[in-house]
PAMAR-245493 format. One record per residue: y, z, x of N, C-alpha, C in turn; residue in one letter. Coordinates in steps of 0.1 Angstrom, whole numbers. Last residue first. Example, Ala and Ser with C-alpha at 12.3 -4.5 7.8 and 13.67 -1.06 7.14 Angstrom:
// PAMAR-245493
{n.north = -22&n.up = 71&n.east = 128&ca.north = -11&ca.up = 71&ca.east = 137&c.north = 0&c.up = 79&c.east = 129&res = s}
{n.north = -57&n.up = 78&n.east = 132&ca.north = -45&ca.up = 78&ca.east = 123&c.north = -33&c.up = 78&c.east = 132&res = a}
// end
This chain:
// PAMAR-245493
{n.north = 331&n.up = -16&n.east = 262&ca.north = 328&ca.up = -22&ca.east = 275&c.north = 319&c.up = -34&c.east = 273&res = x}
{n.north = 361&n.up = -24&n.east = 237&ca.north = 351&ca.up = -24&ca.east = 237&c.north = 343&c.up = -29&c.east = 260&res = x}
{n.north = 388&n.up = -6&n.east = 235&ca.north = 385&ca.up = -20&ca.east = 240&c.north = 371&c.up = -17&c.east = 243&res = x}
{n.north = 409&n.up = 3&n.east = 207&ca.north = 394&ca.up = 2&ca.east = 216&c.north = 394&c.up = -7&c.east = 220&res = x}
{n.north = 440&n.up = 11&n.east = 214&ca.north = 436&ca.up = 7&ca.east = 210&c.north = 420&c.up = 9&c.east = 216&res = x}
{n.north = 458&n.up = 30&n.east = 228&ca.north = 456&ca.up = 36&ca.east = 209&c.north = 448&c.up = 24&c.east = 207&res = x}
{n.north = 462&n.up = 20&n.east = 255&ca.north = 474&ca.up = 19&ca.east = 244&c.north = 469&c.up = 19&c.east = 229&res = x}
{n.north = 428&n.up = 20&n.east = 252&ca.north = 438&ca.up = 15&ca.east = 259&c.north = 452&c.up = 12&c.east = 248&res = x}
{n.north = 399&n.up = 37&n.east = 255&ca.north = 407&ca.up = 33&ca.east = 248&c.north = 424&c.up = 28&c.east = 258&res = x}
{n.north = 364&n.up = 23&n.east = 256&ca.north = 373&ca.up = 30&ca.east = 266&c.north = 385&c.up = 25&c.east = 259&res = x}
{n.north = 341&n.up = 26&n.east = 235&ca.north = 344&ca.up = 21&ca.east = 247&c.north = 353&c.up = 30&c.east = 251&res = x}
{n.north = 334&n.up = 45&n.east = 209&ca.north = 326&ca.up = 31&ca.east = 215&c.north = 333&c.up = 27&c.east = 225&res = x}
{n.north = 343&n.up = 69&n.east = 212&ca.north = 332&ca.up = 69&ca.east = 210&c.north = 327&c.up = 52&c.east = 210&res = x}
{n.north = 368&n.up = 71&n.east = 217&ca.north = 358&ca.up = 65&ca.east = 229&c.north = 345&c.up = 69&c.east = 226&res = x}
{n.north = 386&n.up = 67&n.east = 199&ca.north = 384&ca.up = 56&ca.east = 205&c.north = 371&c.up = 59&c.east = 217&res = x}
{n.north = 389&n.up = 78&n.east = 169&ca.north = 377&ca.up = 78&ca.east = 178&c.north = 374&c.up = 66&c.east = 186&res = x}
{n.north = 411&n.up = 57&n.east = 153&ca.north = 411&ca.up = 70&ca.east = 152&c.north = 398&c.up = 81&c.east = 166&res = x}
{n.north = 404&n.up = 35&n.east = 157&ca.north = 414&ca.up = 40&ca.east = 162&c.north = 416&c.up = 54&c.east = 167&res = x}
{n.north = 383&n.up = 31&n.east = 146&ca.north = 379&ca.up = 29&ca.east = 161&c.north = 391&c.up = 36&c.east = 168&res = x}
{n.north = 391&n.up = 38&n.east = 117&ca.north = 377&ca.up = 38&ca.east = 121&c.north = 383&c.up = 44&c.east = 140&res = x}
{n.north = 407&n.up = 12&n.east = 121&ca.north = 413&ca.up = 24&ca.east = 121&c.north = 403&c.up = 37&c.east = 125&res = x}
{n.north = 388&n.up = -6&n.east = 117&ca.north = 400&ca.up = -9&ca.east = 129&c.north = 401&c.up = 5&c.east = 132&res = x}
{n.north = 380&n.up = -1&n.east = 97&ca.north = 374&ca.up = 1&ca.east = 106&c.north = 381&c.up = -3&c.east = 117&res = x}
{n.north = 400&n.up = -8&n.east = 79&ca.north = 392&ca.up = 2&ca.east = 76&c.north = 384&c.up = 2&c.east = 91&res = x}
{n.north = 403&n.up = -36&n.east = 85&ca.north = 411&ca.up = -24&ca.east = 84&c.north = 409&c.up = -14&c.east = 86&res = x}
{n.north = 380&n.up = -46&n.east = 70&ca.north = 385&ca.up = -48&ca.east = 84&c.north = 389&c.up = -35&c.east = 89&res = x}
{n.north = 382&n.up = -39&n.east = 43&ca.north = 371&ca.up = -38&ca.east = 51&c.north = 372&c.up = -35&c.east = 67&res = x}
{n.north = 405&n.up = -54&n.east = 41&ca.north = 409&ca.up = -36&ca.east = 35&c.north = 396&c.up = -32&c.east = 44&res = x}
{n.north = 396&n.up = -78&n.east = 42&ca.north = 402&ca.up = -75&ca.east = 49&c.north = 407&c.up = -58&c.east = 51&res = x}
{n.north = 377&n.up = -78&n.east = 18&ca.north = 370&ca.up = -82&ca.east = 33&c.north = 380&c.up = -75&c.east = 40&res = x}
{n.north = 395&n.up = -75&n.east = -2&ca.north = 380&ca.up = -67&ca.east = 1&c.north = 373&c.up = -65&c.east = 17&res = x}
{n.north = 407&n.up = -96&n.east = -1&ca.north = 415&ca.up = -87&ca.east = -3&c.north = 406&c.up = -75&c.east = 5&res = x}
{n.north = 388&n.up = -112&n.east = -6&ca.north = 391&ca.up = -116&ca.east = 3&c.north = 400&c.up = -103&c.east = 11&res = x}
{n.north = 379&n.up = -108&n.east = -30&ca.north = 364&ca.up = -108&ca.east = -21&c.north = 378&c.up = -106&c.east = -8&res = x}
{n.north = 401&n.up = -112&n.east = -47&ca.north = 393&ca.up = -98&ca.east = -45&c.north = 388&c.up = -97&c.east = -38&res = x}
{n.north = 407&n.up = -139&n.east = -48&ca.north = 413&ca.up = -130&ca.east = -43&c.north = 409&c.up = -116&c.east = -37&res = x}
{n.north = 384&n.up = -149&n.east = -60&ca.north = 384&ca.up = -152&ca.east = -42&c.north = 392&c.up = -139&c.east = -34&res = x}
{n.north = 390&n.up = -139&n.east = -83&ca.north = 374&ca.up = -139&ca.east = -79&c.north = 377&c.up = -136&c.east = -64&res = x}
{n.north = 415&n.up = -156&n.east = -91&ca.north = 412&ca.up = -143&ca.east = -86&c.north = 402&c.up = -136&c.east = -81&res = x}
{n.north = 413&n.up = -186&n.east = -65&ca.north = 409&ca.up = -174&ca.east = -75&c.north = 409&c.up = -162&c.east = -75&res = x}
{n.north = 441&n.up = -187&n.east = -44&ca.north = 429&ca.up = -192&ca.east = -46&c.north = 423&c.up = -183&c.east = -63&res = x}
{n.north = 476&n.up = -195&n.east = -34&ca.north = 463&ca.up = -184&ca.east = -43&c.north = 450&c.up = -193&c.east = -44&res = x}
{n.north = 501&n.up = -199&n.east = -14&ca.north = 492&ca.up = -198&ca.east = -17&c.north = 479&c.up = -193&c.east = -23&res = x}
{n.north = 537&n.up = -194&n.east = -23&ca.north = 523&ca.up = -187&ca.east = -17&c.north = 512&c.up = -194&c.east = -24&res = x}
{n.north = 571&n.up = -194&n.east = -17&ca.north = 559&ca.up = -200&ca.east = -27&c.north = 549&c.up = -197&c.east = -16&res = x}
{n.north = 602&n.up = -177&n.east = -19&ca.north = 580&ca.up = -177&ca.east = -10&c.north = 578&c.up = -185&c.east = -22&res = x}
{n.north = 627&n.up = -172&n.east = -29&ca.north = 621&ca.up = -187&ca.east = -25&c.north = 606&c.up = -184&c.east = -22&res = x}
{n.north = 625&n.up = -144&n.east = -32&ca.north = 624&ca.up = -147&ca.east = -42&c.north = 617&c.up = -164&c.east = -44&res = x}
{n.north = 637&n.up = -132&n.east = -7&ca.north = 623&ca.up = -129&ca.east = -6&c.north = 617&c.up = -140&c.east = -21&res = x}
{n.north = 660&n.up = -145&n.east = -4&ca.north = 651&ca.up = -155&ca.east = 0&c.north = 639&c.up = -149&c.east = -4&res = x}
{n.north = 673&n.up = -126&n.east = -18&ca.north = 674&ca.up = -137&ca.east = -29&c.north = 660&c.up = -151&c.east = -18&res = x}
{n.north = 668&n.up = -103&n.east = -12&ca.north = 657&ca.up = -104&ca.east = -23&c.north = 656&c.up = -122&c.east = -27&res = x}
{n.north = 666&n.up = -104&n.east = 23&ca.north = 677&ca.up = -107&ca.east = 7&c.north = 662&c.up = -109&c.east = 0&res = x}
{n.north = 658&n.up = -83&n.east = 48&ca.north = 656&ca.up = -89&ca.east = 42&c.north = 659&c.up = -90&c.east = 27&res = x}
{n.north = 678&n.up = -70&n.east = 77&ca.north = 676&ca.up = -70&ca.east = 60&c.north = 672&c.up = -86&c.east = 52&res = x}
{n.north = 677&n.up = -57&n.east = 105&ca.north = 673&ca.up = -68&ca.east = 102&c.north = 674&c.up = -64&c.east = 86&res = x}
{n.north = 699&n.up = -40&n.east = 130&ca.north = 684&ca.up = -39&ca.east = 123&c.north = 682&c.up = -55&c.east = 110&res = x}
{n.north = 715&n.up = -58&n.east = 144&ca.north = 707&ca.up = -47&ca.east = 148&c.north = 695&c.up = -44&c.east = 141&res = x}
{n.north = 731&n.up = -70&n.east = 118&ca.north = 737&ca.up = -65&ca.east = 129&c.north = 729&c.up = -53&c.east = 135&res = x}
{n.north = 719&n.up = -91&n.east = 95&ca.north = 721&ca.up = -83&ca.east = 99&c.north = 722&c.up = -79&c.east = 114&res = x}
{n.north = 687&n.up = -111&n.east = 80&ca.north = 708&ca.up = -109&ca.east = 84&c.north = 707&c.up = -97&c.east = 85&res = x}
{n.north = 667&n.up = -132&n.east = 81&ca.north = 669&ca.up = -119&ca.east = 75&c.north = 685&c.up = -120&c.east = 82&res = x}
{n.north = 647&n.up = -156&n.east = 80&ca.north = 663&ca.up = -156&ca.east = 69&c.north = 665&c.up = -141&c.east = 69&res = x}
{n.north = 631&n.up = -148&n.east = 101&ca.north = 639&ca.up = -161&ca.east = 100&c.north = 651&c.up = -162&c.east = 91&res = x}
{n.north = 617&n.up = -128&n.east = 93&ca.north = 623&ca.up = -126&ca.east = 101&c.north = 634&c.up = -136&c.east = 104&res = x}
{n.north = 603&n.up = -144&n.east = 71&ca.north = 614&ca.up = -129&ca.east = 67&c.north = 622&c.up = -129&c.east = 74&res = x}
{n.north = 589&n.up = -157&n.east = 86&ca.north = 594&ca.up = -163&ca.east = 74&c.north = 610&c.up = -155&c.east = 73&res = x}
{n.north = 571&n.up = -138&n.east = 97&ca.north = 580&ca.up = -148&ca.east = 105&c.north = 592&c.up = -155&c.east = 99&res = x}
{n.north = 560&n.up = -128&n.east = 81&ca.north = 568&ca.up = -118&ca.east = 86&c.north = 579&c.up = -126&c.east = 93&res = x}
{n.north = 544&n.up = -149&n.east = 67&ca.north = 551&ca.up = -142&ca.east = 60&c.north = 560&c.up = -133&c.east = 68&res = x}
{n.north = 526&n.up = -150&n.east = 94&ca.north = 530&ca.up = -165&ca.east = 87&c.north = 545&c.up = -155&c.east = 79&res = x}
{n.north = 513&n.up = -121&n.east = 102&ca.north = 524&ca.up = -130&ca.east = 109&c.north = 533&c.up = -142&c.east = 105&res = x}
{n.north = 510&n.up = -107&n.east = 71&ca.north = 502&ca.up = -115&ca.east = 80&c.north = 518&c.up = -122&c.east = 89&res = x}
{n.north = 513&n.up = -87&n.east = 46&ca.north = 516&ca.up = -82&ca.east = 61&c.north = 510&c.up = -90&c.east = 73&res = x}
{n.north = 514&n.up = -106&n.east = 23&ca.north = 528&ca.up = -101&ca.east = 33&c.north = 526&c.up = -95&c.east = 44&res = x}
{n.north = 489&n.up = -105&n.east = 20&ca.north = 497&ca.up = -121&ca.east = 24&c.north = 510&c.up = -117&c.east = 33&res = x}
{n.north = 483&n.up = -80&n.east = 16&ca.north = 477&ca.up = -88&ca.east = 25&c.north = 483&c.up = -99&c.east = 32&res = x}
{n.north = 502&n.up = -81&n.east = -13&ca.north = 501&ca.up = -70&ca.east = 2&c.north = 493&c.up = -78&c.east = 12&res = x}
{n.north = 483&n.up = -100&n.east = -25&ca.north = 496&ca.up = -103&ca.east = -24&c.north = 504&c.up = -94&c.east = -9&res = x}
{n.north = 459&n.up = -86&n.east = -27&ca.north = 457&ca.up = -100&ca.east = -18&c.north = 469&c.up = -104&c.east = -20&res = x}
{n.north = 464&n.up = -69&n.east = -39&ca.north = 461&ca.up = -62&ca.east = -28&c.north = 462&c.up = -76&c.east = -16&res = x}
{n.north = 474&n.up = -77&n.east = -64&ca.north = 486&ca.up = -73&ca.east = -57&c.north = 479&c.up = -68&c.east = -42&res = x}
{n.north = 462&n.up = -109&n.east = -76&ca.north = 461&ca.up = -98&ca.east = -71&c.north = 466&c.up = -88&c.east = -60&res = x}
{n.north = 476&n.up = -131&n.east = -100&ca.north = 475&ca.up = -126&ca.east = -84&c.north = 469&c.up = -109&c.east = -84&res = x}
{n.north = 464&n.up = -135&n.east = -130&ca.north = 469&ca.up = -146&ca.east = -121&c.north = 466&c.up = -142&c.east = -104&res = x}
{n.north = 466&n.up = -108&n.east = -142&ca.north = 458&ca.up = -118&ca.east = -147&c.north = 455&c.up = -134&c.east = -138&res = x}
{n.north = 487&n.up = -102&n.east = -130&ca.north = 475&ca.up = -95&ca.east = -128&c.north = 457&c.up = -99&c.east = -131&res = x}
{n.north = 515&n.up = -108&n.east = -120&ca.north = 512&ca.up = -105&ca.east = -130&c.north = 495&c.up = -110&c.east = -129&res = x}
{n.north = 533&n.up = -83&n.east = -95&ca.north = 524&ca.up = -90&ca.east = -105&c.north = 517&c.up = -94&c.east = -111&res = x}
{n.north = 560&n.up = -71&n.east = -90&ca.north = 549&ca.up = -64&ca.east = -97&c.north = 545&c.up = -76&c.east = -107&res = x}
{n.north = 573&n.up = -55&n.east = -62&ca.north = 569&ca.up = -70&ca.east = -69&c.north = 559&c.up = -61&c.east = -76&res = x}
{n.north = 609&n.up = -50&n.east = -40&ca.north = 590&ca.up = -44&ca.east = -52&c.north = 587&c.up = -57&c.east = -60&res = x}
{n.north = 618&n.up = -39&n.east = -16&ca.north = 618&ca.up = -48&ca.east = -25&c.north = 604&c.up = -47&c.east = -30&res = x}
{n.north = 640&n.up = -9&n.east = -12&ca.north = 627&ca.up = -16&ca.east = -8&c.north = 624&c.up = -28&c.east = -18&res = x}
{n.north = 658&n.up = 12&n.east = -17&ca.north = 661&ca.up = -2&ca.east = -7&c.north = 649&c.up = -9&c.east = 1&res = x}
{n.north = 636&n.up = 36&n.east = -25&ca.north = 650&ca.up = 33&ca.east = -17&c.north = 651&c.up = 22&c.east = -10&res = x}
{n.north = 615&n.up = 38&n.east = -52&ca.north = 616&ca.up = 32&ca.east = -34&c.north = 633&c.up = 30&c.east = -34&res = x}
{n.north = 597&n.up = 65&n.east = -67&ca.north = 613&ca.up = 50&ca.east = -67&c.north = 614&c.up = 50&c.east = -53&res = x}
{n.north = 567&n.up = 67&n.east = -82&ca.north = 580&ca.up = 67&ca.east = -78&c.north = 592&c.up = 63&c.east = -74&res = x}
{n.north = 551&n.up = 67&n.east = -101&ca.north = 561&ca.up = 67&ca.east = -109&c.north = 573&c.up = 72&c.east = -93&res = x}
{n.north = 524&n.up = 62&n.east = -79&ca.north = 527&ca.up = 58&ca.east = -92&c.north = 539&c.up = 67&c.east = -97&res = x}
{n.north = 513&n.up = 77&n.east = -53&ca.north = 527&ca.up = 72&ca.east = -58&c.north = 529&c.up = 69&c.east = -72&res = x}
{n.north = 488&n.up = 78&n.east = -66&ca.north = 493&ca.up = 89&ca.east = -59&c.north = 507&c.up = 86&c.east = -56&res = x}
{n.north = 475&n.up = 56&n.east = -75&ca.north = 477&ca.up = 63&ca.east = -81&c.north = 484&c.up = 79&c.east = -72&res = x}
{n.north = 491&n.up = 33&n.east = -54&ca.north = 482&ca.up = 39&ca.east = -57&c.north = 486&c.up = 49&c.east = -69&res = x}
{n.north = 507&n.up = 5&n.east = -44&ca.north = 511&ca.up = 19&ca.east = -56&c.north = 498&c.up = 17&c.east = -55&res = x}
{n.north = 503&n.up = -13&n.east = -14&ca.north = 505&ca.up = -15&ca.east = -30&c.north = 508&c.up = 1&c.east = -37&res = x}
{n.north = 533&n.up = -27&n.east = 9&ca.north = 515&ca.up = -17&ca.east = 8&c.north = 519&c.up = -16&c.east = -8&res = x}
{n.north = 543&n.up = -45&n.east = 35&ca.north = 538&ca.up = -41&ca.east = 23&c.north = 529&c.up = -31&c.east = 22&res = x}
{n.north = 565&n.up = -59&n.east = 61&ca.north = 551&ca.up = -52&ca.east = 58&c.north = 556&c.up = -46&c.east = 44&res = x}
{n.north = 592&n.up = -70&n.east = 57&ca.north = 578&ca.up = -79&ca.east = 50&c.north = 565&c.up = -70&c.east = 52&res = x}
{n.north = 604&n.up = -56&n.east = 89&ca.north = 605&ca.up = -66&ca.east = 71&c.north = 594&c.up = -74&c.east = 69&res = x}
{n.north = 613&n.up = -30&n.east = 97&ca.north = 601&ca.up = -37&ca.east = 104&c.north = 598&c.up = -50&c.east = 90&res = x}
{n.north = 646&n.up = -32&n.east = 82&ca.north = 635&ca.up = -25&ca.east = 94&c.north = 625&c.up = -35&c.east = 100&res = x}
{n.north = 647&n.up = -36&n.east = 51&ca.north = 658&ca.up = -34&ca.east = 64&c.north = 644&c.up = -24&c.east = 73&res = x}
{n.north = 626&n.up = -38&n.east = 34&ca.north = 637&ca.up = -45&ca.east = 31&c.north = 642&c.up = -43&c.east = 45&res = x}
{n.north = 592&n.up = -37&n.east = 29&ca.north = 602&ca.up = -38&ca.east = 37&c.north = 612&c.up = -49&c.east = 34&res = x}
{n.north = 578&n.up = -32&n.east = -5&ca.north = 579&ca.up = -43&ca.east = 10&c.north = 590&c.up = -39&c.east = 15&res = x}
{n.north = 550&n.up = -32&n.east = -24&ca.north = 564&ca.up = -26&ca.east = -19&c.north = 564&c.up = -29&c.east = -2&res = x}
{n.north = 537&n.up = -39&n.east = -54&ca.north = 535&ca.up = -39&ca.east = -39&c.north = 548&c.up = -40&c.east = -36&res = x}
{n.north = 519&n.up = -21&n.east = -83&ca.north = 525&ca.up = -28&ca.east = -76&c.north = 531&c.up = -27&c.east = -62&res = x}
{n.north = 494&n.up = -6&n.east = -88&ca.north = 498&ca.up = -24&ca.east = -85&c.north = 508&c.up = -28&c.east = -76&res = x}
{n.north = 513&n.up = 15&n.east = -103&ca.north = 499&ca.up = 17&ca.east = -101&c.north = 499&c.up = -2&c.east = -101&res = x}
{n.north = 548&n.up = 13&n.east = -108&ca.north = 536&ca.up = 17&ca.east = -109&c.north = 528&c.up = 11&c.east = -101&res = x}
{n.north = 578&n.up = 27&n.east = -100&ca.north = 568&ca.up = 21&ca.east = -92&c.north = 557&c.up = 23&c.east = -103&res = x}
{n.north = 610&n.up = 29&n.east = -116&ca.north = 599&ca.up = 39&ca.east = -110&c.north = 587&c.up = 25&c.east = -107&res = x}
{n.north = 635&n.up = 18&n.east = -126&ca.north = 633&ca.up = 18&ca.east = -111&c.north = 617&c.up = 23&c.east = -103&res = x}
{n.north = 638&n.up = 25&n.east = -150&ca.north = 637&ca.up = 13&ca.east = -148&c.north = 632&c.up = 10&c.east = -136&res = x}
{n.north = 648&n.up = 50&n.east = -145&ca.north = 632&ca.up = 48&ca.east = -152&c.north = 628&c.up = 37&c.east = -146&res = x}
{n.north = 673&n.up = 67&n.east = -139&ca.north = 665&ca.up = 53&ca.east = -130&c.north = 655&c.up = 44&c.east = -131&res = x}
{n.north = 672&n.up = 92&n.east = -149&ca.north = 682&ca.up = 80&ca.east = -148&c.north = 681&c.up = 66&c.east = -146&res = x}
{n.north = 646&n.up = 102&n.east = -137&ca.north = 649&ca.up = 98&ca.east = -148&c.north = 661&c.up = 84&c.east = -155&res = x}
{n.north = 660&n.up = 107&n.east = -116&ca.north = 649&ca.up = 100&ca.east = -114&c.north = 650&c.up = 96&c.east = -128&res = x}
{n.north = 680&n.up = 129&n.east = -123&ca.north = 684&ca.up = 120&ca.east = -114&c.north = 672&c.up = 107&c.east = -114&res = x}
{n.north = 660&n.up = 147&n.east = -134&ca.north = 673&ca.up = 143&ca.east = -138&c.north = 673&c.up = 128&c.east = -134&res = x}
{n.north = 644&n.up = 153&n.east = -108&ca.north = 637&ca.up = 145&ca.east = -123&c.north = 647&c.up = 141&c.east = -133&res = x}
{n.north = 659&n.up = 144&n.east = -76&ca.north = 656&ca.up = 155&ca.east = -89&c.north = 653&c.up = 143&c.east = -100&res = x}
{n.north = 632&n.up = 130&n.east = -55&ca.north = 642&ca.up = 134&ca.east = -64&c.north = 643&c.up = 139&c.east = -73&res = x}
{n.north = 616&n.up = 139&n.east = -22&ca.north = 613&ca.up = 137&ca.east = -37&c.north = 634&c.up = 137&c.east = -40&res = x}
{n.north = 606&n.up = 133&n.east = 9&ca.north = 618&ca.up = 130&ca.east = 5&c.north = 612&c.up = 133&c.east = -10&res = x}
{n.north = 578&n.up = 149&n.east = 31&ca.north = 582&ca.up = 139&ca.east = 18&c.north = 593&c.up = 136&c.east = 11&res = x}
{n.north = 568&n.up = 166&n.east = 54&ca.north = 575&ca.up = 167&ca.east = 42&c.north = 579&c.up = 156&c.east = 33&res = x}
{n.north = 556&n.up = 146&n.east = 72&ca.north = 550&ca.up = 163&ca.east = 65&c.north = 557&c.up = 168&c.east = 56&res = x}
{n.north = 557&n.up = 115&n.east = 59&ca.north = 564&ca.up = 130&ca.east = 69&c.north = 559&c.up = 142&c.east = 63&res = x}
{n.north = 538&n.up = 88&n.east = 48&ca.north = 551&ca.up = 102&ca.east = 47&c.north = 546&c.up = 112&c.east = 57&res = x}
{n.north = 529&n.up = 63&n.east = 48&ca.north = 526&ca.up = 69&ca.east = 57&c.north = 538&c.up = 77&c.east = 56&res = x}
{n.north = 507&n.up = 38&n.east = 28&ca.north = 524&ca.up = 44&ca.east = 27&c.north = 515&c.up = 55&c.east = 36&res = x}
{n.north = 500&n.up = 3&n.east = 39&ca.north = 497&ca.up = 15&ca.east = 32&c.north = 509&c.up = 23&c.east = 39&res = x}
{n.north = 501&n.up = -20&n.east = 51&ca.north = 485&ca.up = -19&ca.east = 41&c.north = 488&c.up = -4&c.east = 35&res = x}
{n.north = 520&n.up = -13&n.east = 76&ca.north = 507&ca.up = -21&ca.east = 72&c.north = 494&c.up = -20&c.east = 63&res = x}
{n.north = 538&n.up = 13&n.east = 59&ca.north = 533&ca.up = 9&ca.east = 76&c.north = 519&c.up = -2&c.east = 68&res = x}
{n.north = 565&n.up = 29&n.east = 53&ca.north = 558&ca.up = 17&ca.east = 46&c.north = 553&c.up = 14&c.east = 54&res = x}
{n.north = 584&n.up = 45&n.east = 56&ca.north = 573&ca.up = 51&ca.east = 47&c.north = 563&c.up = 38&c.east = 44&res = x}
{n.north = 608&n.up = 33&n.east = 60&ca.north = 603&ca.up = 37&ca.east = 68&c.north = 587&c.up = 44&c.east = 66&res = x}
{n.north = 620&n.up = 27&n.east = 32&ca.north = 609&ca.up = 16&ca.east = 39&c.north = 605&c.up = 16&c.east = 53&res = x}
{n.north = 605&n.up = 54&n.east = 10&ca.north = 616&ca.up = 44&ca.east = 21&c.north = 612&c.up = 32&c.east = 28&res = x}
{n.north = 604&n.up = 69&n.east = -18&ca.north = 601&ca.up = 56&ca.east = -10&c.north = 612&c.up = 51&c.east = -2&res = x}
{n.north = 601&n.up = 95&n.east = -35&ca.north = 611&ca.up = 87&ca.east = -30&c.north = 608&c.up = 84&c.east = -19&res = x}
{n.north = 588&n.up = 114&n.east = -65&ca.north = 588&ca.up = 104&ca.east = -48&c.north = 598&c.up = 95&c.east = -43&res = x}
{n.north = 601&n.up = 138&n.east = -81&ca.north = 598&ca.up = 122&ca.east = -78&c.north = 604&c.up = 114&c.east = -64&res = x}
{n.north = 595&n.up = 168&n.east = -72&ca.north = 600&ca.up = 160&ca.east = -83&c.north = 594&c.up = 147&c.east = -82&res = x}
{n.north = 603&n.up = 191&n.east = -44&ca.north = 596&ca.up = 180&ca.east = -49&c.north = 599&c.up = 181&c.east = -63&res = x}
{n.north = 629&n.up = 194&n.east = -26&ca.north = 617&ca.up = 193&ca.east = -24&c.north = 604&c.up = 192&c.east = -34&res = x}
{n.north = 654&n.up = 168&n.east = -29&ca.north = 647&ca.up = 178&ca.east = -33&c.north = 632&c.up = 183&c.east = -28&res = x}
{n.north = 683&n.up = 149&n.east = -36&ca.north = 669&ca.up = 153&ca.east = -27&c.north = 667&c.up = 165&c.east = -30&res = x}
{n.north = 706&n.up = 145&n.east = -43&ca.north = 697&ca.up = 146&ca.east = -55&c.north = 683&c.up = 148&c.east = -44&res = x}
{n.north = 726&n.up = 140&n.east = -20&ca.north = 733&ca.up = 152&ca.east = -32&c.north = 717&c.up = 154&c.east = -45&res = x}
{n.north = 714&n.up = 118&n.east = -15&ca.north = 713&ca.up = 123&ca.east = -7&c.north = 717&c.up = 138&c.east = -12&res = x}
{n.north = 718&n.up = 90&n.east = -24&ca.north = 713&ca.up = 99&ca.east = -36&c.north = 709&c.up = 110&c.east = -29&res = x}
{n.north = 739&n.up = 58&n.east = -30&ca.north = 735&ca.up = 72&ca.east = -21&c.north = 729&c.up = 84&c.east = -32&res = x}
{n.north = 721&n.up = 32&n.east = -39&ca.north = 730&ca.up = 42&ca.east = -42&c.north = 726&c.up = 54&c.east = -32&res = x}
{n.north = 697&n.up = 15&n.east = -47&ca.north = 705&ca.up = 9&ca.east = -34&c.north = 714&c.up = 22&c.east = -34&res = x}
{n.north = 662&n.up = 15&n.east = -55&ca.north = 681&ca.up = 20&ca.east = -56&c.north = 683&c.up = 20&c.east = -42&res = x}
{n.north = 649&n.up = -14&n.east = -50&ca.north = 643&ca.up = -2&ca.east = -51&c.north = 662&c.up = 2&c.east = -59&res = x}
{n.north = 645&n.up = -45&n.east = -69&ca.north = 651&ca.up = -37&ca.east = -54&c.north = 650&c.up = -27&c.east = -63&res = x}
{n.north = 619&n.up = -70&n.east = -79&ca.north = 634&ca.up = -58&ca.east = -84&c.north = 637&c.up = -53&c.east = -69&res = x}
{n.north = 601&n.up = -96&n.east = -93&ca.north = 604&ca.up = -88&ca.east = -86&c.north = 621&c.up = -84&c.east = -86&res = x}
{n.north = 571&n.up = -103&n.east = -110&ca.north = 588&ca.up = -98&ca.east = -113&c.north = 590&c.up = -91&c.east = -99&res = x}
{n.north = 551&n.up = -133&n.east = -107&ca.north = 550&ca.up = -118&ca.east = -105&c.north = 571&c.up = -115&c.east = -110&res = x}
{n.north = 551&n.up = -156&n.east = -111&ca.north = 535&ca.up = -154&ca.east = -109&c.north = 539&c.up = -138&c.east = -107&res = x}
{n.north = 575&n.up = -169&n.east = -101&ca.north = 568&ca.up = -176&ca.east = -116&c.north = 555&c.up = -169&c.east = -115&res = x}
{n.north = 581&n.up = -156&n.east = -80&ca.north = 587&ca.up = -153&ca.east = -93&c.north = 585&c.up = -160&c.east = -105&res = x}
{n.north = 567&n.up = -175&n.east = -60&ca.north = 562&ca.up = -160&ca.east = -62&c.north = 570&c.up = -152&c.east = -77&res = x}
{n.north = 550&n.up = -205&n.east = -66&ca.north = 566&ca.up = -201&ca.east = -65&c.north = 563&c.up = -183&c.east = -70&res = x}
{n.north = 518&n.up = -217&n.east = -54&ca.north = 527&ca.up = -212&ca.east = -66&c.north = 537&c.up = -203&c.east = -62&res = x}
{n.north = 495&n.up = -237&n.east = -47&ca.north = 512&ca.up = -231&ca.east = -41&c.north = 515&c.up = -227&c.east = -57&res = x}
{n.north = 458&n.up = -229&n.east = -48&ca.north = 473&ca.up = -234&ca.east = -56&c.north = 485&c.up = -229&c.east = -51&res = x}
{n.north = 427&n.up = -237&n.east = -35&ca.north = 439&ca.up = -233&ca.east = -35&c.north = 455&c.up = -229&c.east = -42&res = x}
{n.north = 404&n.up = -252&n.east = -51&ca.north = 409&ca.up = -256&ca.east = -43&c.north = 424&c.up = -245&c.east = -44&res = x}
{n.north = 373&n.up = -233&n.east = -57&ca.north = 385&ca.up = -243&ca.east = -61&c.north = 392&c.up = -243&c.east = -51&res = x}
{n.north = 339&n.up = -233&n.east = -50&ca.north = 354&ca.up = -230&ca.east = -51&c.north = 364&c.up = -242&c.east = -51&res = x}
// end
């Protein structure tokens, strides 16, 4: 096992902000998916029954903001720091005021990065540098100052898979709380 390497995020990934312009007149029932900060939960996207889409012509004018499979999308306003990875279902979507990270996949596994972003360590940093009156805002300038520790790519993949498996087990237990014990505030409490 090799030592973990300290890397500045912007040396191993490209970061960019989602659209921050008024778009309500371009909302549609179908078209390009719009990812809002509220759609991002720890490690996943959870959309309402009727997710917001953008007019295709408007989306095409903003095609440089389209998200690709493997991009890590991070909450900019609200539950700052919370992140999820774009999968096939969300590919081509555009984020609204999200912080987006496109990793160099030869160096940094996007699932490992998302796992790191969802840690208390990262969220504490995000909150310590946040601005705003009432709602926290995570500025990309501060986001770009991040220095993260990364192991080898093989280790990143193993860590990401392990964390994903643990999260899947937790989710299953939360969906069927009485199967394995008593439910306390939506969490499983083993007897």
